[in-house]
N, C-alpha and C positions, 0 to 999 in steps of 0.2 A: 576683574569681581563678578561682573554678569556670568562670564563662565563657569567660574567655580561654585556661583549658586545654583546655576543650571546643573552640574556636576551633581552636587550635592543632593538636588531633587530628583533627579532620574534614579541616584543609590537607593535614596528614601524610599520611590516608589518600589524598587524592585525586592527590597525586603519587605515590605507592605505585602506585595504580591506572593511572595514567597512564604511568609505568617498566615496569608488569606487560606493559601493550595495547602497548608499543613493542617489549618486548623479543619478544612473541610475532608481532609482524609481522616483525621481525628473523629471526625463525626458518623462517617462514615463505618469507621473500624467500629467504633462504640455500638450504633445499630447494629452493625452484623453481629458483633460478640452479645447484644441483648437478644438477635434471634438465634443465635447457636445457644444459649443459655437456657431459650424459653424451649428449643427443640430435644435438647436436653433432659429437660426436666417432663416432657410430655413422654419423650420415651421411658424415663425411670418409672414415670405414673403407667402407664400402660402396660410395662415389664411386671410392676406389682401386682399389676389386677391381671395381669396374663397367670402370674405364680398362684392368685387364689383360686382362681374360678378355670383357671386350663380349657383347652379347647375339648369341649364335648360335643362328639359325633355318636350317631347310631348306623353301625352298617351289618350286614349280615343276609343271611339268603332272604330275597323277596318272598311274601305269601304267595299264595296262586293269584293271579290278579284275573278281574273282567274280561281283557281283551283275548278274544280266541283260544281263552284257558290256559295259557300257557306261563312258563315259570319264567317270565325276562327280569333281564338287568332294570334297575331301577334308579334316578339322579339320589343324589342324596339329600336336595332340598326340596325333593317331593312328597308333602303329606298326604298326598291322595290313594297312594301305594305304602303298605305296612311292611318292615322288615323286622327280623329278630333282633333283640338289641344286644349290643356288645359294644361295648366304650370304648374308646380311644383317649387318653390324656398324654396332650403333647404340649410341651412349651415351643415355642419356634427356633428351630435349629439354626447355630450361627452359621454367618456364611464362610466361615473356614473352612467347615465340612464340606464344601463342593466346590469344584471345579466348574466355573459358569463362564463360557465367553458369549456375548451377543446374544444371551437369552437362552443359548444353548445349554444345558447342562452334559458335560463330558462326563465328569468322574465324581462318585459321591466319595469322601476320603474320611468320612467320619467314624464315630466309634460304635454306630448303630444305636440300637433302642428304638424309641418310638419316633420318627423323623418325619418333620413337616417339609417339605420344601418350599422354598421362596418364591413370593410371589411374579419375581422376576424372569424365572424359566417359560418358554414356552414350547421347547422339544427336549425328550428324555434321550438320547442318543444310543445307538449300540453298546452295551454292555456296561451300562453306565454306572449300576448296582450288583453289577456280577459276582457272583461267590461271597456278598455281605453277609459271612453266617450270622452275625449277631443284629442284625436289623430284623424288629421285631413287628412297628405298622409303620405305614409312610401315607400321608395326607398329601395328596398332587393339586396343586390349585388350579382353578380356572382361566388359567392363564395359558395351560398346556393343551396343544392341538393331538399331538402325537406322542406314542410310545415306542420307540422302535424295538428291531428283534434283540433277543438276550438282554432286556433292558433289567430287568430281577431276579435273573435264572440262576437257582442254584443259591436264593437268599434262603437257607434250611428252616430260620428262627422266625419267618417271617408268618403274621398269623392273619394279619387284614391289611386290606388297602381300598381306599376309597377313590375312584377315577371320576374324577367333573365331567359336566355333559357339556364340556369345551372340547372334551378329545372325540377324534373321529376315529382312528386308527391305533390298534394295538398289534405288534409286529410279530413273527413268527419267536416260539422258545422264548417270547416276552418273561413270563412267569414260569418256565418250566426248572420241575425238580424243587419249586417251593413247596414241601412236604408237609409243613406245617398250615398252612395258608388254605385256613378255615374258611374266612369272610370275604368274601368278593361284593363290590356294586359294582354293576355297568349300566351307565346311561343310555338312555334311547340312541344318543347321537353317536353311540359309534356303530358303522358301516362297516368295517372291515377288521376280523379279526385272523391271524396268520397262523399257519399251522403248527400246533402244540403249542399254544401259548400258554394253557395253563394245566398242560400234561402232568402227572404224578403231581397233584397236589391236593389235598384233604377236600379244599372246596367240588373237584371233580369230585373224588371220589363218596362224598356226600349227597351229589347231586340227586333228588326225586325222581329219577328219569332216567332211563337209558339211554336217549335222545337228548344230549345237553346242547341247549339251542337257546341263545342269545340274539337279541332282534331278529329274530328272523332264520338266524344265520345255524346253521348246525355245525358244530365245533367240535365235539366228538359222540363217537357211538360207542357205549358203555357194555353192550349186550352181547348176548352170545347165540342169536339165534341163525340158523342155516338161513332160512328164506325172511329177507326183510323188504318191509314196506315201508318208506320212509313218510314222515305224516305230510300232510297237505299244507300245514302251518308253517312247515319250512319252504322260504324262498332263494336259498343259497347253501349250497354243502361247500361249508369250509375247507381248507387245506386238511390232509392228513386225517379227514373226519373220521375214516374206516381205515386208517395205515396199517397194515400187515393183519386184518382181522381174519383168523384163521378160520374160524367158522361160515365164513361167510362164502354162499354157494349161487345164491339170487337177490337182485336188491331191485326193488321196482319206486322208481324217481317219480313223484308226483309233478302234475303240470305246472304246480305254484314254482319249481323251481327254475331259475334264472340260468345259474352258472354251477359249476362243478370245479373245484379251488383245487390249488398244487396238491398233486398227490394224494388226493381226497381216498382213491382209491387203491393205491399203491401198495405191491406187497401182498395183496390179497389174493394169495395162493390157489384157493380152491374157488374162487370166484367164477360160475359158468355161464351167466346170462346176467344180461343186465339190460333192463327198459329205462332208454331216455327218449322225455316228450321233445314234443315240438317248442315247448318254453323256454330250453335250452339253447342260450346263443353262444355261451363261452365254454370250452373243454381247457382247464389248463394245465401247465406244463405237468407232465409224469401224472397225469390223472389217473390214469389206469395201468402204470408203469408196472411190470412183472406181475402183470395178472397170467400165472401160466397155463389156468385152467380152462380161459377165454377162449373160444372156439370162431364167435362171431359176433359182430355191434352194426348195430345198424343206428349211422349218424343221424338225426334228425335234419330236414332241410330250412331248419330257423339258426345253426349253427354256423358262424361266420367264419371262426378260426381255431384250429386245431393245435395245440401249444406243444412246444418243444417237448419231445420224449412221451408226449400223450400216451399211445399204446408200446412205447416202446419194452423190448423184454418180454411181449404176450407171447410166449414159442408154439402155442397151438392155435394161437388166431389162422383162421384159414380164408376167411372172407371178410371183406370188409366195404361197406356202401359210402362215398364220400359225397354228399348230395353237393349242387351247383351252388348253394348258397355259401362255399366257402372259399375265400378269397387266398388262403395260404397255407400250405402246410411245414410246419414248425420244422425246427432243426432235432435229427434221430426220433420223429415224431413216430416211425415204427420201425425202430431199427434194430436188428434181431428177431424180427417178428418171422422165425425160424421155417414157422408150415405156412407162409402166405406163400398164396400160388399165381395168386392175379388181383389186379386193383385198374380200377378205373377211373382216374381222375377227372373230374368234371372241366367244364368248358370255361368255368368262371374263378379255376385257380391261376393265380400269375406267377405264383414263384415256387419252387420245390427247393426246404432248404435244407442245408449240410448235413449229411447223414440221412436224410429221412428215410431211406429204405434200405441203410447199408443192411449187408449181413442176413438178408432176406434171401438165404439162399436155395429156398423152394419156388420162390419166383420165376415165372414161365413168360408171364406176359405185361405189359403194362400201355397203357394207349395214356398217350401227350397231348392232352388238346393244341389247340391253334392261342388259345389264351396265356399260354406259360410262354414267358420273358427272359426267365431266366432258371437255372437247374444250378445249384450251388455244389460244391467240393464233394466227395465223394458220397451225393445223394443215391448212388446205384450201387455202389462198390461193392463187391463180396455178393453179388446176386449170381453164384457161378452158373447157372444153366439159363440164363434171360440171354438168349445168342442173336436176336437183336430189337430196336427201339425203332421208331419210327417219331422225328423231333419237328417239329416247326424251322421254317428255314431261317424265322428273324429270332429265332429262340438263341440265348447267349448259354452255352456250357461251358464248366469250368472243367479245366484239364483231364482232372481223374474224378469226373463224375461219375463213369461207366468205367466196368473194367475192359482190361485191353482189347478180350477177344467178344466184348460184345459189339457188334454192327450198330453205329449210329446212321440211320438213313434219315436225310434231309427232304424233306418233302414242301 
C-alpha cells in the first residue's frame, strides 16, 4: 500500500513539475511577445515620423574657408563651414536592396533613386554600385571607414553624395564617370583619394580652380598651362592628377609636397622638366611613366623608394641620379628608357626589381654597389650594348637578369 502511495506521489510531483515548466515557458513567451509588439510599435512610429519629415541634409560646394584660403571638403555636421544648399530627402532604404556580409556592402541590387545605406555597413567594396544608372543620391552612414575602387563608377544619374567623417580613404575610380554628380562633401578625415576617383563628374567640371584639391591632396589638374607651378598649399599629388596632360612641358613641385601618387604624371608626353623637392619621400608606381620628352631627372635624397614603373617608357631619359636614400628600385622602374646611357646605383640600394632596366638598349655602363643583395629576373634584359657588369660576390642574381652576351664579373 505504501508503495502505491509513493508511486502516486512521484507521478503527482512529475506532473506538477511539468506544469510549472510550462507556466514558466508561457510567461517567458508572453514577455517576449510583449517586447516584440513594443518593437513593432516603435518601428511603425519611427517610420511614420520619417515619412512626415524625411531626411533633410544640406550638401554641396563648400564656401572658400578661412584655413589657407583653400576650397576644402567639409563634414556634414560641421556648422563652422557653409555649403551651398541642396536638399536630399530619402527614407531608409530596405535591407533587401543590399547584399551585406559581416558589415561589408558587396552589392546594391535596388532600383535606385535616393538611397540611404544601412548603419550596419562598415565598408563599401569594389564595384558595389557600379553602373547603377538610376541611382540619384546616396547617404553613407558614419559606420563606413572606406569606399573601395569603382564603388560608384558610371552611376550616371547620381547627383549628390555625402561622405561621413568616419571615412579615411576613397579608392581609384570610385565615382568615375558619374557625369551628373554635382554636389560632393568630403570630410577632413579622408587622407587618401585614389586616382581618377571623381574623373568626368560635374563636380570636377564646376570646381572653381584649375587645381582640384581636397584636404591638401591635389586630385586633378584641369588647366592647360605649359609651365605649371603647383601651389604650396598642396601636400601630396594624388594618383593620375596630371595624367596625359598634353600641354604640360615643365612643372615645379613645392617643398610642401611629401608624395607623388600613382601615375600622377603618367603619359605627359611633352613634359621636359620637373623639379622634385627634397620634401618628397615617395615616388609611387608609374608616377612619370611614358613621359617621352623627359630627358633628365634629379631624385632628391629624401626619397626612399622608387615605385614600380615610376619612369618606365621615358624614351628620351638620358641620365638619372639616384640618391643614397633609396633602398629599393621597383619592378620596371626604368623599363624601356631607350636613351638611358648610364646609371649609378647608390650604396643604399639592397634590391633591384624585376625588369627594372629591361629594354634600356642604350645603357653602356652600370655601377652596382656592395649593398645590393639581389638582382631579380630580367632586371637588365635587353640592354643590348651593356658588355660587362661588376656584381658583388654575395649578390643573388636571377638566371636571366642579364643578356647572355653581357659578362657578369664577380668581385
